[in-house]
Structures are given as C-alpha cells and as structure tokens.
N, C-alpha and C positions, 0 to 999 in steps of 0.2 A: 498684766491683762491677757497676754497671750496664753499663759498657763491656765488662767480661769476659763477662758473661752474654749481651749482644747479639753479641759476637764469636763465641763458641762456638755460639750458637744459629744464626747465619747460616751457619756452616760445616757443622754436622752435622744440625741439625733442619730448617732451611729451606734446605737445599742446592738450588742452582739446577737441578742436573741430576736428582737423585734425589727431590726433593720436588715440584718444579713442572715438571720435564722441559723446561726452557728451554735454548736453545743446543745442541739435539741435532744440528743439521746439521754444524757444525764438530766437535762432540764425536765423531761417528761417522766423519767423513771424515779428520780429522787425528790419529786415535788409533792409527795402524798402527805407529808408531815412538815410543819413549819420548823421544828427543831432540827430535823435532818437537813432541810433546805438551808438553814442558817449555817450549819457546819460545813456543808459542801461549798456554799457561797463564799464563806470566809477563806476556805482553802483556795478557791479560784482567785480571789483578790490577791492573796499572798503570792501565788505562783505567777500571776500576770505582773504584779508589781516588781518581782525579782527578774523574771525571764525577759521581759521586754527591754529593760535597760541593758541587761547582759548581752542580749542578741543585738542590740544597737551597737555596743562596743565591738562585738564580733564582726558585724557588717561594716563598720567604719574602718577598722584597723586590720582586718584579715580578708574578708570575703569580697567586697566590692572591687570594681576595676581600679587598679592603681593604689589599693589600700596598703599594700606592702612596701610602699615607698619609704616608710620609716626604717626599714631594714637596710636600705641603700638604693642608689639610683638604678642599679641593675635589676631590681625587683619591681620597678615602676610599671612594667607592661604585664604583670601577672594579673589574671582575673580568676578568682576562685568562687565566683558567685554561683556556680553550679553545685556547690557544696552547701548552699543555704539551708535546704530542707534538712539535711543530715545533721548539720551543726545546731540548728534551732531545736530539732527534736531531742538531740542529746542533752542540750541545756535544760529543756523542759523536763525530760525524764529524770535528770539529777535532782531538780528542785522538787518534783513530785515524790521521789523517794524520801527526801528530807521531810516533807510534810507528812507522809505516811508514818514515818518513824515517830515524829512528834505527837501526832494524833493517837497512835497506838499506845504511846507511853503515858500521856496525860489524860486521855479520854477514851478508854476502851469501849464504853457504851456507844459513843459516836462512831468509833472505828467499826464496830460490828453493824451499826445501822447503815453506814455507807456501803459496806461490803465491797464488791468488786469495782464499784464506780469510783472509789478513791484512787486506786492505781490507774484506772482508765482516764484520769485527768491528763496523763502523759500523752494520750492520743486524742484528747478532746479538741475538736476542730476550732473551738473558740479560743483556746490557749495558743495554738499554732497560728490562728488567724490574727491574733493581736500582734505577733511578731512580724507576720507577713504584711499586714496593713501598715505597720510602722516602717517597714522597708520600702513598700511601694509608694507611700506618701512622702517619703524622704524627710522624716522628722529631723530637724537640724541640730538638736542638742540632746545631751544625756538627760538634762532636767525635764525637757518636754517629753522624752521617751518614758521617763518615770511617771509623769503626769498622765500620759496616755494609758500606760499600763494600769495604774490605779483606777482611773476613770472607767476603763473598759471592764475591769473586775467588779467595780461597784455597780455598773450597769447590768452585768450578768447576775449579780447578787440580788438586785432589786427585782429583776424579772422572775427569778426562781422563787424569791420570797413572796411576791405578789400572787403567783399562780398557786403556791402551796397554801397560802391563807384562803384563797378562793376555793380550792379543792377540799379543804377541811370543812368549810361551811356548806359546800354544795352537796355534801353527803346527806344532809337533812332536807334537801329540796326534792321536789317531784320531777326529776329529769326523765324525759321519755326513754323507754328501755333501749331503743336503738342508738341513743346518744350517750349512754352511760359509759364512764371510763374515759378512754382517750378521745372519743368523739366530741364530747362537750369540752374537753380540755383544748382540743385543736380550735374549736370555735371561739372559746374565750381568748386563746392566744392571738388569734386573728383580730379580734376586736381590740385587744390591748395594743397590738401592733399599729392598728389604725389610729388609736389614741396617741401613741408615741410619735406618729407622723406629724401631729399637730405642733410638735416642738421644732419642726423644720425651719420655721422662720424666726425662732427665738433669738438667734445670734446674727441675723442678716437684715434686721430692720433698718439699720443706718448705713447700709452699703451704698445705696443709690443716692446720688446728689439731687437734692430737690431744687428744681429750677424756679426762680422767682416769677410770679405772675406778671403778665404785661399790664401796663397802665390802661385804664379805660379809653383814654384819648388815642393811644396807639392802636387799640383794637378797632375803634370807630374808623380811623383813617384807613386801615387795611381793608375793612369791609367796603368803604366808599371806593377805594381803588379797584377792588374786585368787581363791584357793580358797574363802574365806568368802563372797564375793559369788556365786560359782557355786552353792554349797550353798544359800544363801538363795533364789536365783532358782529352783532346782529345787523346794524345799519350797513356795514360793509357788504354783508351777504345780500341784503335787499338791493343795493345799488348794482351789484354784479348781476 
C-alpha cells in the first residue's frame, strides 16, 4: 500500500512540472511534437528510475552523517553530505551518457530530433530534483526510492506528452497573435497545474478520524443546561 500511495502521489500530487515547475526548459522546447516528447519522456523515466535508487544508496552508505560506520567505528563521525550535489550529478551524468549512446545506436532519427536536449538531461533540474527530494523526504527503503523515481518520471512524461498533444492541435486554432508560441503554452501549463492541484486530496481522504454524532437526547440535555445557566446569570444580575 505504501508503494502504491507513493507512486500515485509522485505522479499526480507532487508532479515535477505542475507542482514544482522543474524541468521547464526541455518541457517547453521539446514539446512541439508528440513523437519527440514521447522519446524524451521515456529517457527521463529511465534516468530517474536508475539514478534515484543509486543516489539513495550513495546517501545511505556514503554521504549522510554516520553513513560510513560500515567501514568501522572510527568512521562513524564522518559527514560527507556536502558532497551530495557533486555525487548526485556525477551519477546522473553517467546514466545520461548511457541513454545517449543507446538512443543514438537504435534510433538515430529520435537522437537528431532531441538534439542538444538529450545530453542536457544531465543538468535537468527535474532529474536532480528527484534525488534531492528523495534525500530531503528521507525515503526509508531502496524499493520506495525506486517507486518514487519511476513515479516522478512518469509524472514528467505525462506532463510533456499532454502539452505536446495540445500544442499539435492548437496550431489549427485561432490564437491571438500576442499569445502565439510560448505565451499560450504558459497559460495552458498554468491551467493544467491548477487541474493537477485537484488531486491533492486523493490520498488524504481517510486520514482524519470521523467522530460519531452525539445522540439527540444528549444534545437536548446540553441545550437545556446552557439555557438554565443563562437564565440564572440574568437573574443574578437583576438581583445585584
């Protein structure tokens, strides 16, 4: 249940694009065609699914305060958390290079369509944000880290796929000249973000304990006691 909750929460509630507006550069630049958006979205899913668990292992066994205790008691006081950014980016860059080699080998047309934005995944703030959110939220297990990485990637994939489909159709619409291009894209993105905000209560509906309603007799007794107290207070003031 915990995996399912985290999976849907990372897709709809904590969506990288619509909740935190991360990865907007490639989201806006590569969302002109659905085919290109699908290719980049799949690459982002793969990179997040691999780098978030790897960075979780780095954080748990190397970077966080006291993580080096497995090397011996004398290393228990070491804190290498200041290296988090460097280590996370190095892991991400390695995986992006692997994705670039695979895409260039098996789909040259997609590689040419993505252009400079494929290697730029290494510095995509959505990719780094996934690892940093994993670290700040203290995800407790490797399995949950994998679930969070996959869910975050799918959330980003759905966002770029949706905006690409809309932008393909909106070419045939009579958009005001001042809003054509990025203007209408920003407006649509804002409206989609508002729509995704409606998922905020999807997984929190049963958190609050519902108190049973009081019996009618108890309510009547309480009202009578309140009325009697008010009458006594008024009579006391008149006597004084």
